[in-house]
LUMNUDREN-909811 format. One line per 4 residues: their letters; for each residue x, y, z of N, C-alpha, C. Coordinates in Angstrom, 1 decimal. Atoms other than C-alpha are relative to their C-alpha. Example, Ala and Ser with C-alpha at 12.3 -4.5 7.8 and 13.67 -1.06 7.14 Angstrom:
<nodes>
AS) 0.9/-1.2/0.0/12.3/-4.5/7.8/0.9/1.2/0.0; -0.9/-1.1/0.0/13.7/-1.1/7.1/-0.8/1.1/0.8
</nodes>
This chain:
<nodes>
MSDP) -0.1/1.0/0.6/-1.3/-19.0/84.1/1.6/0.1/-0.9; -1.6/0.2/0.6/2.3/-20.5/82.6/0.1/-0.3/-1.2; 0.3/1.4/1.1/0.7/-22.6/79.8/-0.3/1.0/-1.3; 0.4/-0.2/0.8/0.5/-20.6/76.9/-0.8/-0.5/-1.1
NHYI) 1.2/1.3/0.3/-1.8/-23.3/75.1/-1.0/-0.5/0.8; 1.4/0.4/-0.9/-4.3/-23.1/78.1/-0.9/-0.1/-0.8; 0.7/0.0/0.7/-7.0/-22.1/76.2/-0.4/-1.1/-0.7; 0.1/1.2/1.3/-6.2/-24.1/73.3/-0.1/-1.1/0.7
ALCA) 0.3/1.6/-0.6/-6.1/-27.4/75.5/-1.6/0.3/0.5; 1.3/0.2/-0.8/-9.1/-26.6/77.3/-0.8/-0.2/-0.9; 1.3/0.3/1.2/-11.3/-26.4/73.8/0.6/-1.4/0.0; 0.2/1.1/1.0/-9.6/-29.4/72.5/0.1/-1.1/1.0
RKYA) 0.1/1.1/-0.6/-9.9/-31.3/75.7/-2.0/0.0/0.5; 2.0/0.0/-0.5/-13.9/-30.4/76.4/-0.6/-0.6/-1.9; 0.9/0.3/0.8/-14.3/-31.0/72.7/0.4/-1.8/-0.7; -0.3/1.6/0.4/-13.0/-34.6/72.8/-0.9/-0.4/1.3
EITR) 1.0/0.8/-0.8/-15.5/-35.3/76.1/-1.6/0.2/-0.7; 1.5/0.3/1.1/-18.6/-34.2/73.7/0.3/-0.9/-1.2; -0.5/1.2/1.0/-17.1/-36.2/71.1/-0.5/-0.9/0.7; 0.3/0.9/-0.9/-17.6/-39.0/73.9/-1.4/0.0/0.0
QLVL) 1.3/-0.5/-0.5/-20.7/-37.7/75.0/-1.1/-0.4/-1.0; 0.4/0.3/1.8/-22.0/-37.6/71.0/-0.6/-1.5/-0.2; 0.0/1.2/0.2/-21.6/-41.3/70.8/-1.2/-0.8/0.5; 1.2/0.7/-0.7/-23.9/-42.0/73.8/-1.3/0.7/-0.3
AADA) 0.6/-1.2/0.0/-26.1/-39.1/72.7/-1.9/-1.3/0.1; 1.1/0.2/0.4/-29.9/-40.4/73.4/-1.1/0.2/-1.5; 1.3/0.3/1.5/-32.2/-39.3/70.6/1.0/1.2/-0.8; -0.2/-0.6/1.2/-31.4/-36.8/67.1/-0.2/1.6/1.3
QQRD) -0.4/-1.6/-0.5/-32.2/-33.6/69.7/1.2/0.3/0.9; -1.4/0.2/-1.0/-29.3/-34.5/72.1/1.4/0.0/-0.5; -1.1/0.0/0.7/-27.3/-34.9/69.2/0.7/1.5/-0.9; -0.1/-1.2/0.6/-28.1/-31.8/67.8/1.2/0.5/0.5
QLNA) -0.9/-1.1/-0.8/-27.0/-29.4/70.8/0.8/-0.7/0.7; -1.6/0.6/-0.2/-23.9/-31.8/70.6/0.7/0.4/-0.8; -1.0/-0.5/0.8/-23.2/-31.2/67.7/0.4/1.6/-0.6; 0.2/-1.1/-0.1/-24.1/-27.4/68.2/1.0/0.2/0.7
LLNH) -1.4/-0.3/-0.5/-21.6/-27.4/70.8/1.2/-0.3/-0.4; -1.0/0.6/1.1/-19.0/-29.2/69.1/0.7/1.2/-0.9; -0.1/-1.2/0.9/-19.1/-26.3/66.5/0.7/1.0/0.8; 0.2/-1.2/-0.5/-19.4/-23.4/69.1/1.9/-0.4/0.4
IKES) -1.0/0.3/-0.7/-16.1/-25.2/71.2/1.0/-0.2/-1.3; -1.3/-0.3/1.2/-14.2/-25.4/67.4/0.6/1.2/0.4; 0.1/-1.4/0.1/-15.0/-21.8/66.9/1.2/0.7/0.8; -0.6/-0.9/-1.5/-13.6/-20.9/70.5/1.7/-0.5/-0.3
AIIE) -1.3/0.5/0.1/-10.3/-23.0/69.5/0.9/0.5/-0.8; -1.0/-0.6/0.8/-9.5/-21.5/66.5/0.3/1.8/0.1; -0.2/-1.7/0.3/-10.0/-17.6/67.4/1.0/0.1/1.5; -0.7/0.3/-1.0/-7.7/-19.0/70.6/1.2/0.0/-1.0
TRLE) -1.0/0.1/0.8/-5.3/-20.3/68.0/0.3/1.3/-1.1; -0.4/-1.0/0.7/-5.2/-17.2/66.1/0.7/1.5/0.9; -0.5/-0.4/-1.6/-4.9/-15.0/69.7/1.7/0.1/0.4; -1.8/0.6/-0.1/-1.8/-17.2/70.5/0.7/0.0/-1.3
LERR) -0.9/-0.3/0.8/-0.3/-16.9/67.2/0.5/1.5/-0.3; -0.3/-0.8/0.0/-0.8/-13.3/67.1/1.0/0.5/0.9; -1.2/-0.5/-1.1/1.1/-13.0/70.6/1.2/-0.1/-0.6; -1.5/0.2/0.5/4.1/-14.6/69.4/0.2/0.4/-1.4
LRQL) -0.9/-0.8/1.0/4.6/-13.0/66.4/0.2/1.4/0.7; -0.4/-1.7/-0.3/4.5/-9.6/67.9/1.7/-0.3/0.7; -1.4/0.4/-0.6/7.4/-11.3/69.7/1.1/-0.2/-1.0; -1.5/0.4/0.9/9.6/-12.1/66.6/0.4/1.5/-0.4
PDDL) -1.0/-1.2/1.1/12.4/-9.2/64.9/-1.2/-0.1/-1.0; 1.2/0.4/1.0/10.4/-7.9/62.6/0.3/-0.7/-1.5; -0.4/0.4/0.9/12.4/-8.8/59.4/-1.2/-1.7/0.1; 0.5/1.4/-0.1/10.9/-12.6/60.9/-1.5/-0.2/-0.2
RRWV) 1.4/-0.5/0.3/7.7/-11.2/61.2/-0.6/0.2/-1.2; 0.7/-0.5/1.3/7.5/-10.3/57.7/0.3/-1.5/-1.1; 0.0/1.0/0.6/8.5/-13.4/56.3/-0.8/-1.1/0.4; 0.6/0.4/0.2/6.3/-15.7/58.3/-1.4/0.7/-0.1
ERKE) 1.5/-0.4/0.7/3.2/-13.1/57.1/0.5/-0.6/-1.9; -0.3/0.2/1.7/5.1/-14.0/53.4/0.0/1.3/-0.1; -0.4/-1.6/0.8/5.7/-10.3/52.9/1.5/0.4/-0.8; -1.3/0.1/0.8/9.5/-10.7/52.0/0.9/-1.6/0.6
ELAR) -0.8/0.8/0.0/12.1/-13.0/51.6/0.7/0.2/1.5; -0.7/-0.5/-1.3/14.6/-13.3/55.0/1.4/0.3/-1.1; -1.2/0.0/1.1/18.2/-12.3/53.3/0.5/0.4/0.9; -2.1/0.3/-0.2/20.7/-13.0/56.4/-0.2/-1.6/1.0
TITS) -0.1/1.3/-1.0/21.2/-16.2/58.9/-0.6/0.4/0.9; 0.7/0.4/-1.5/18.8/-16.8/62.2/1.2/-0.5/0.6; -0.9/0.3/-0.9/20.5/-17.2/65.2/-0.8/-1.0/0.8; 0.4/1.1/-0.4/19.9/-19.9/67.1/-1.4/0.0/1.0
AEGE) 0.8/-0.1/-0.5/17.5/-18.4/69.7/-1.0/0.3/-1.3; 1.4/-0.1/1.5/15.4/-17.1/66.4/-0.5/-1.3/-0.8; 0.6/1.0/0.2/15.0/-19.9/65.4/-1.5/-1.2/0.8; 1.1/1.0/-1.1/13.8/-21.7/68.6/-1.3/1.0/-0.2
ALRV) 1.0/-0.3/-0.2/11.5/-18.7/68.7/-1.1/0.1/-1.5; 0.9/0.5/1.1/10.3/-19.3/65.4/-1.0/-1.9/0.0; 0.3/0.7/-0.1/9.9/-22.7/65.7/-1.1/-0.5/1.3; 0.8/0.0/-1.0/7.7/-22.3/69.1/-1.7/1.0/-0.7
YYAV) 0.5/-0.5/0.9/5.9/-19.9/66.7/-1.1/-1.1/-0.7; 0.6/0.8/0.9/5.0/-22.4/64.4/-1.0/-1.9/0.8; 0.1/0.8/-0.8/4.4/-25.1/67.4/-1.9/0.4/0.5; 1.4/-0.4/-0.6/1.0/-23.0/68.4/-1.3/-0.8/-0.1
PGGG) 0.9/0.9/0.3/-1.6/-26.0/68.3/-1.1/0.2/-0.8; 1.1/-1.1/1.4/-4.3/-25.4/65.8/-1.5/-0.3/0.6; 1.2/0.4/-0.4/-8.1/-25.3/67.1/-0.7/-0.4/-1.4; 0.9/0.0/0.9/-8.9/-26.0/63.3/0.2/-1.7/-0.2
VLGT) -0.5/1.4/0.5/-7.5/-29.4/63.0/-1.2/-0.9/1.1; 1.3/0.9/-1.3/-10.4/-30.6/66.3/-1.1/-0.4/-1.6; 1.2/0.5/0.9/-12.7/-32.8/64.6/0.5/-0.9/-1.6; -0.5/0.0/1.4/-10.1/-33.8/61.5/0.1/-1.6/0.1
LSGT) -0.7/0.9/0.0/-8.2/-36.6/62.8/-0.3/-0.9/1.4; 0.2/0.5/-1.3/-8.2/-38.8/65.4/1.5/-0.1/1.2; -1.2/-0.5/-1.5/-5.3/-38.4/68.9/1.1/-0.6/-0.9; -1.3/0.4/0.3/-3.5/-41.3/67.1/0.5/0.3/-1.4
EMTL) -0.9/0.1/1.3/-3.1/-40.6/63.9/0.3/1.3/-0.3; -0.6/-1.4/-0.1/-2.7/-36.8/64.7/1.8/-0.1/0.2; -1.3/0.3/0.0/0.7/-38.3/66.0/0.6/-0.5/-0.4; -1.1/0.6/1.4/1.8/-40.5/63.3/-0.2/1.0/-1.4
LADL) -0.5/-0.9/1.3/1.3/-37.0/61.3/1.1/0.9/0.6; -0.9/-0.6/-0.6/3.2/-35.2/63.7/1.7/-0.5/-0.6; -1.3/1.2/0.7/5.8/-38.3/63.2/0.0/0.1/-1.4; 0.1/-0.3/1.6/5.6/-37.4/59.7/0.7/1.3/-0.3
YEGW) 0.4/-1.4/0.5/5.8/-33.8/59.6/2.0/0.8/0.7; -0.9/0.2/-0.7/9.1/-34.7/62.2/1.4/-0.4/-1.1; -0.6/1.2/1.1/10.4/-37.0/59.2/0.7/1.2/-0.7; -0.6/-0.6/1.7/10.5/-34.5/56.6/0.8/1.1/0.8
SCSP) -1.0/-1.2/-0.7/12.5/-31.8/59.0/1.2/-0.8/-0.2; -1.3/0.8/0.1/15.2/-34.3/58.6/0.3/-0.2/-1.2; -1.2/0.1/1.6/15.7/-34.2/54.8/1.2/1.2/0.0; -1.0/-0.4/0.7/18.9/-32.9/53.6/0.1/1.4/-1.0
KLDR) -1.0/-1.4/0.7/18.2/-30.5/51.1/-1.3/0.8/0.0; 0.9/-1.4/-0.9/15.6/-28.4/53.6/1.0/1.0/0.2; -0.3/-1.4/-1.2/16.1/-24.9/54.3/0.0/0.3/1.2; 0.0/0.1/-1.1/17.1/-24.1/57.6/-1.6/0.8/0.6
LSIV) 1.4/-0.6/-0.2/13.6/-22.0/57.8/-1.2/-1.3/-0.1; 0.2/0.8/0.2/12.1/-24.9/56.2/-0.5/-1.2/1.5; -0.4/1.8/-1.2/13.4/-27.5/59.0/-0.7/0.7/1.1; 1.1/-0.8/-0.8/11.7/-24.9/61.6/-1.0/0.2/-0.3
RLQG) 1.5/0.0/-0.3/8.7/-24.6/61.0/-0.7/-1.3/-0.4; 0.6/1.8/-0.3/8.1/-28.6/60.2/0.0/-0.5/1.4; -0.3/0.4/-2.0/9.7/-29.0/64.0/-1.3/0.6/1.0; 0.9/-0.5/-0.3/6.9/-26.5/64.8/-1.4/-0.7/-0.2
FADA) 1.6/0.9/0.6/4.0/-28.1/62.8/-0.2/-1.4/1.3; 0.0/1.2/-1.1/5.1/-31.7/64.7/-0.5/0.7/1.8; 0.2/-0.4/-1.5/5.1/-30.2/67.7/-1.3/0.5/0.2; 1.4/-0.1/0.1/1.6/-28.6/67.3/-0.7/-0.5/0.1
MRST) 1.0/0.6/0.6/0.1/-31.3/66.0/-0.1/-1.5/0.6; -0.3/1.4/-0.8/1.5/-33.8/68.7/-1.1/0.9/1.6; 0.7/-0.7/-1.2/0.4/-31.0/71.5/-1.6/-0.3/-0.1; 1.2/0.4/0.3/-3.0/-31.5/69.8/-0.6/-1.3/0.3
AGFL) 0.0/1.3/-0.5/-3.0/-35.0/70.1/0.0/-0.2/1.5; 0.3/0.5/-1.4/-2.1/-35.2/74.0/-1.3/1.0/0.3; 1.1/-1.3/-0.9/-5.2/-32.3/75.0/-1.2/-1.2/-0.5; 1.3/1.0/0.5/-7.8/-35.0/72.7/0.1/-0.9/0.7
GPDH) -0.4/1.1/-0.6/-6.2/-38.2/74.3/0.7/-0.7/-1.3; -0.4/1.1/1.2/-4.9/-41.4/72.2/-1.5/-0.7/-0.3; 1.1/1.2/0.3/-8.3/-42.9/72.3/-0.8/0.7/-0.6; 1.1/-0.8/1.2/-10.0/-39.6/70.4/-0.1/-0.4/-1.2
VPHD) 0.5/0.0/1.3/-11.9/-40.5/67.4/-0.8/1.5/-0.6; 1.1/-1.4/0.7/-13.6/-37.6/65.4/-1.3/-0.4/-0.3; 0.8/0.1/0.3/-17.2/-37.5/65.4/-0.3/0.6/-1.6; 0.2/-0.4/0.9/-18.1/-37.1/61.8/1.1/0.7/-1.4
PPAR) -1.1/-1.1/0.4/-14.8/-35.6/60.5/-0.2/-0.2/-1.0; -0.1/0.1/1.6/-14.7/-34.1/56.9/0.7/-1.1/-1.0; -0.5/1.1/1.1/-14.4/-36.3/53.9/1.5/0.5/-0.4; -1.3/-0.3/1.2/-11.4/-33.8/52.1/0.0/0.8/1.9
SINR) -0.4/-1.0/-0.8/-9.1/-31.8/55.1/1.6/0.1/-0.8; -1.7/-0.3/0.2/-5.2/-30.8/54.5/0.5/-1.4/0.9; -0.6/1.3/-1.2/-4.4/-33.4/57.3/-0.6/-1.1/-0.5; 0.5/1.5/0.5/-6.5/-36.3/56.5/0.5/-0.2/-1.6
FLFE) -0.9/0.3/0.9/-5.1/-36.0/52.9/1.6/0.1/0.1; -1.8/0.3/-0.5/-1.4/-36.1/54.4/-0.1/-1.0/1.1; -0.2/1.1/-0.9/-2.4/-38.6/56.5/-0.7/-1.2/-0.8; 0.3/1.6/0.8/-4.0/-41.0/54.1/1.1/-0.1/-0.9
QAFL) -1.1/0.0/1.3/-1.3/-40.2/51.3/1.3/-0.9/0.6; -1.2/0.8/0.0/1.3/-41.3/53.7/0.4/-1.2/1.0; 0.4/0.8/-0.7/0.0/-43.8/55.9/-1.2/-1.3/-0.8; 0.9/1.4/1.0/-2.7/-45.6/53.4/0.1/-0.7/-0.8
DSET) -0.2/0.4/1.3/-2.7/-47.8/50.5/-0.9/0.6/-0.8; 0.8/-0.4/1.0/-3.7/-46.0/47.7/-1.3/-0.4/-0.4; 1.1/1.1/1.0/-5.5/-48.9/45.8/-1.0/-0.3/0.7; 0.9/0.5/-0.1/-7.2/-50.2/48.3/-0.9/0.6/2.1
GRD) 0.4/-0.9/-0.8/-7.6/-47.4/51.4/-0.2/-0.9/1.1; -0.3/0.5/-1.6/-6.4/-49.5/54.2/1.2/-0.3/0.1; -1.0/0.1/-0.4/-3.3/-50.0/56.1/0.6/-0.7/-0.7
</nodes>
């Protein structure tokens, strides 16, 4: 297996498939079964995300690892290779994002992160982190597909909040 995001992708694709089935559910019992399956798949995706983050964290130098874990400030300039390793770390698709945004909304949020990374006053580490976030969100959107619409998304999530603040008119709640 060459794709380190393979199991996260499997979970996300299955999540999208079950979400489509849920729309067509014949009765309450089938909806309950599919909802339970969605919850299980999301929990599996969260576990796979955590494991992949741990794997990538182990590949970082000790001082970068401590910085990522917010245990200490980084007291040196990072190399280009280390910057790329950090971007790859932050680019792990998040299983916890499943069910919060549509595929299109995730793509727009990825574009927003990427735009923020171009802010001239950001430090290099913040730029790398935001570029990784953009890659992670874009990957998740790709796994789910552009037509994915979450079933019963939570009313409150950080991703929903960021999306709405960036893309919806706050007075009308519409584009």
